[in-house]
N, C-alpha and C positions, 0 to 999 in steps of 0.2 A: 549489648543487646540481650533482651529477654523475650522468650516466646512462651506464651500461655499454652500449654499442651492439653488443657482439659476443656476449654470453652472459649467462645469468642470474647476477647477481652473487652471489646468496646460495648458489648450488649449487657443488659441487666439480667440475662438468663443465669440460673444457678449453674455453678461449675460442676463438671463431672462428665462422664461418658454420655449420659443422656442429653445433656445440654449441647454437647458437640454434635451429636447425631441430629438433634432438632435443627441446629444451625445449618448444617450441610443439606438437610432434607429440603430446606427452603431455598437452596441455591444449586439446583440440579438442572442440567441440560438434558435434552432428549437424546438417547443414545441410538447409534446404529442407523442414522438417517441418510448417510452418504457413502456410496462406493467410489471407486477411483475415477470413473467417468464423470460423476457429479462434481468431484473435487477438482478435476481438471477444468471442467466448465467454470467452477468457481474461480479458479486461478485466472482463467481468461477474462471472465466478467469483471474482476477487480481492475483490470488494466485496459480493456478495450477502448474506453473513452479516450485514452492517450493516443489512439490512431486517428480519432475523429477531430481532435482539437488539442491545442497546448504545445505539441512538439515543434510546430512551425516557428515559434519564437526563437528557436535555436538558429534558424537561418539568418536572423538579424544579428546574432552574436558571432557566428563563425562562418556564414555562408554555407552553401551546399557541402563543400569539402570539409569544413570544420565540423558540421553536424554529422556527416557521414562517418568521419573518423571517430568522433566521440561516441556515436551510436554503436560502432563495431567494438570499441573498447568496453563500453558499458554492457553490451550484450554478452561479452566474454566474462565480465565481472558477475553479471546475474547468473549465468550458467554455472560458474564456479560456486557462487553462493548458494544456489538452490540445491546443488549437489551436497554441500555441507549441511544445509538445513534438512535435506532428506534423511541424512544419517541422524541428526539430532532429533528429528520428529519421530523416527522409528524407535529410538532409544527412550525418549521422554514424551509420550503422546498425552498432552494436556492442553486445555483451552488457552493457556498463557502463551503458547508459541515461543517467540524469541525471548520473552521475559522468563519463561520456565527454563530455557537452556542456560541463560546467563545467571539465573538464581543458583543453579547447580554448580556452574563453573566459578562464579566470582562472588557468591554470597548475596545477602540482601541488598547491599548498596549497588552492586552490579546488576542484579535482577531488576531493581526498581529503576535504575537509570535506563536500562534497555526497554522495559515496559513503558516508561514515560516517553522515550523517543518515538517508539512505535505509535503510542497513543496520540502524540502530537501530529504525526503523519496522517493517521487515520481520521483525526477530527478535522483537520484543515483541508485535506484532499476533497472531501465532498463539497465544501464550500467553493473550491476552485471549479469543480465539475458543474456546480449549480450555475455559475456565471456563464459557462459554456452552453449549458442547456438554454439559458435565456437567450444567448445569441442565436442558437438554432431556431428557437421559437419565434424570435423577431423576424428572422429571415423568411419564415413561412408566411408571415403576414396573415395569420388566421384571425378572422373576426376583429381585426385591429389590435391584436395582442402585441405588446411590446415588451422588451426586456425590463423587468422590474422586480421589486422585493417580493411581491405577491406570487410571482412565478417560483421564486426560491422557497417561499413558505409552503406553497402547495406541494412542491416536490418532497420536502422534508416531511410534511404531515402525512401524505399518502403512503410513502415508502416505509416510514417508521411504523405506521399503522399495519402494514402488511407484515412486517417482522414480528409485531406483537402477537400475530395469529399463531406463529410457531415456526421453528427452524426448518422442518421438513418441507413445509409449504413454501417458505421463502427460498430455499435452495433450488426447488424445482422451478419456481417462477424465474429465478435468475438464469437457470439453464436455458429455458425457452427464450428469454429476452436476448441472451448472449448468442444463441443460434441465429436469431433475426439479424443482430448486429453483424455477425460474420457474413451473412448473405449480402448485406449492405456493402461490405468491403469488396465482395466479388463483383457486384454491379458496378461499383466505382472503378475497380481495376480494368474491367472490360471497356468501360467508356473512356477512361483516362488513357489507356494504351493507344487508342486511335488519335489522341490529341498530343501525344508525347513529342517534344522537340528538345533534343540534347542541349541546344544552346540556351535553353531556359534555365538549365541547372546552374549556370555560372554567370547570370546577368546582373549580379551585384558588383558595383565598381570597387576595385581594390583600393585600400587605404595605403597611400605611398609611405606613410609614417610608420606603418606596422611591420615589425620584423617578420619576414617570410611571406609577405602579402603577395597574392596573385589572384587571377579570376577564380581559381579553385579555392583558395583561402583569402577571401578579401580582407579579413581582419587579422591575418597572419597566424602565427603559431598559438598565440594567446587566445585567439578566437576558438580554438579547439577546446581548450579548457573552460571558457565561458559557456560553450554549448553543452557541456556535460549535464547540467540540471534538466535541460530539455530533452536530452537523449534518455535520461532516466525516466521521463514521463512515458516513454514507450513500454516500460516494464514496471513502473512503480506499483507496489502493493501485491505483486504475485507471491511475495514472501508470506502473505497472509494465510495461505492454504493450511499450514499446521494449526491455525486458530480453530479449525473445525475438527481437530483430533478427537475430542471427547464425543462428538456427534457423528463420527465416521464409523463405518463398518470395518473391522479389522484394520485399525489405523496404522499398525506397524508396517503393513504392506501397502495400503491404499494411499496413504498420505504422500510417501515418497514418489510413488508412481504418478499420482495426480499432479504434483508440483512440477515434475520433470516434463511431463506431457504438455502442461500449460505453457511452460517456458518455451519449448520448441515451437509451439504454435505462434507464440507472440513474436518470436524472431522473424518468422515468415511474414506475418501481417505488417510488422513495423517496416521491414525492407520494402515491401510493395508500396506502402503509403508514402514513404520518404522519397523514393525515386519517381513514382508516377505523378504524385500531386505536384511536386516541384517541377517536373518536366512538362506537365500540362499547363501550368499557369505562370511559372517563373519564380525563382527564389526571392527576388526583390518584392514582387507583388503579394506573394502568399505569406510573407514573413509576419505581417501584422494582422492577419485575418482571424476572426473569432470562429468561423466555420469553414476552414481551408478546403475540405474535400468538396463542399458544395460550390464554393467560388471557383475552384479549379475546373469544374465541369461547365461553368457558365449558366445559361438560362434554360437548357433543354430539359427533356423529360427525365433523363438520367439524374440530372442535378436535383430535381424535385424528389425523385425516389430516394436518393441518397440522403437528402435533407430529412425526410421523414424517418428513414431507417437510422440515420445518424443520431436522432433522438433516442432510439432504442439502445444504441451503443453507449451514449452518455448515461442513460438511465441504468443500464446494466452495471456500470462501474459505481455509479451513485448508490444504487441499491445494495451492491455487494460489499462496498466499503463501510456502509452503515452496519452491516453484519459484522465486519472485522472490528470496528471500533467498539461495538457492543461487547464482543467477546474478550477483547483486551481489557476493557474496563471491568467486565465481570470477573476475570481472573485476578486482577490486581485488588479489587474490592473483596473478593472472597477470601483472599489471604491476608486482608487487613492493611494493605499498602495504601489504599484509598478507603473512604468511608464505606462501612460494610453494608449499609442500606442500598448501595448501588448494585449489589449482586443478587438482590431478591428476585426470584422468578415467579411468573404467574402460573395458572394452572395448565397452560400449554407449554411450560418449561421455557419461556422466553424471558430474558432478563430486562425487566420493564424500565427501571431508572438508568441502566447502562445504555439503553437505546435512546432514551429521551434527553438526558442531560447533555451528553456530547452533541446531540443534534441541535439543541438550543444554542449551544456555544458556536457551532459551525454556521447556523443561520445568522447569528450576530456578526460573524466575520465577513459575511457577504456584503455588509454595509461599509466596511472599512478598507477593503482590498480589491484591486482588480485581479482578473484571472491569473495573469502572469506573476503578480506578487504573491498570491496565495499558493501558486504552483511552487515558487521558490522556497517558501516557508515549509510546505509539505515535504519537498525534497530534502531540506535540512534535517528534519526529523528522521526521514527515511535512511539517509546516508549515515547519520550518527548511529542509528540502530544497526545498520550493517556492519559498521566498525566493531560494535560491541558483540554482535552474534558470531562474527568470524573469530574474534578473540576467544569466545566461549568454546568454539569448536576445537581450537588449538589447545586451550587449556585442558579440556576434558580428554583429548587424545594423550596429552603428556601425563596428566595426573591420574586418570582412570582408564588406562589402556585395556583393562579386562571388563569394562562395563558392557553389557550385552548390547549389540548393535545389529539388529536384523538386516539393515542396509548400511554399507560402508562407502564413504566418499572415494571415488577414483582419484588417485593422486594424493589422498590424505591431506596433510597439513600444507603441502605445497599448493594444492588447489585453493584452499580457503585463505592461505597466506597471500596469494595473488589478488583475491577478491578484497582482502583487507587493505592492501595498498591502494587499489583504485578507489575504494570507499573513502579513504582518508582524503584523497585528492578531490572527490566529489563534495565532501563537507566544505573544503576550502573554496571550491568553485561557486558555491551559493553566495559567498561574500563578494566574488567578482561580479556576479550578475546584479545583486540588489543587496548592498551591505545593510541598509536600514531594516529590511525584511528579515535578514539572517540574524541580525542582533536582537530583534524583537523576539524571534523564536528561541534564540539562546536564553534570553531573559525569562521566557516562560518555562523553559527546561530547568533553569536555576531555581525558579520559585517552587517547582515541584520537588526538587531535590532538598530545598530548605524545609518544606513541609515533612518530608520523610525524616530528615535529620532531627527536627525538633519534636516530632510527634509519633508518626506512624511506625517507625522502626521499633518502638517499644510496645507496639500493640498488634503484633503479627499473630495469625491463627495457624497453629501448628497442624491442625487436622485437615487443612485444605490440600488438594492433591499436589500442588507445586511445592509447598513446604514439606510435605511428606517425601517427595523426591529428594529434597535437600537433606532432610534428617536421615534418610536411608544412606545417603552418601557419607554423611558424618559418621554414622554407626560403622560403615564398612571401613572407613579410614581408621577409626578408633580400634 
């Protein structure tokens, strides 16, 4: 591998310090726009759509018991993982997030593999959320609106447009929308509590041929494993908080605090939704719903309120994951892993093509996949990235024990080792749920890696922050 240390090797700019400075000047994000409260809000907004739709498919895979056990295990994995990422983000605060960590730990191949897995997750997740937005819109029956491609197009066009205005404005808008979505969950919880019936939790008939089947585990022990991708939907994308590191105020302190607070809030909201929605409507009835919280409440005023606010929850995640995919694309492009034109920023310091191109791809995916299929594909990318990020934490603990770490993971490598094992199981679980979707996603990942091996690994930009972190490590080792 060769790295051009003087100028962007893909551009026609003259080589030298001036060329490198001009290259990076056109690829700057706005600094100091987010404190830890805003970052915690960002973490919740990434995920909160998972409370409103998507998770309930796990009831069909494992019943209430299977999804409950899977959710507990996955919550523990995420808690362990974000503690590991809090350490990594405090030590290496850059817009690449997981890619930056893996680049330092495992070199360009490991960095690009991790960044690609994250990018697949963030490009596909909004497409899945768009289909859930369509279901909520259709259930409102406003002006004859039905679920359709133009609803998805409007969602992408409006919210990419807002992001193009600038990061500070986008983050503040996300914070407000997320607050509204949390209010909606409170309204739902109050209304659903009065409708709760414990017998509804276990009304899926047990499969007599499944090992360990019962009313609690109707599809047996294997159902727990199959429910894992849907349990991940309760927390998927919270790991994106470090992507805001370059735009955060005091990132070494605020990014770890923000991601941990966000995760703790999501544990509470996920538990409330799983128990109350299933208990109000019934596991069997709610398992195939496109808008489970609304259907769980029936036709009353509370259902209508939650339906409207549920759109806010879906929009919050859709909006914020657009932010996440743009920053991941920006970081990979700025360092030369992806075409460098994708990291150009406008006069508001927003990465224009990094916002638009993945959005076009995501919109296209809404034509070829149902929400559950797209969910499984996004989870495949997410779980693979978790495996690689936890390996990165362990490698850096072993190889660079003296690297400055303003925050250190409680339990160290034991904590991230636990997250690593569960993440491997989660990758396998995506094949249990939908083998075709998982294989298509694996194929996309392989195509990205082929592009890197055949072209971009020879055209990396040494002056980018992520490559600077890696070169600094090489110098220290030397």
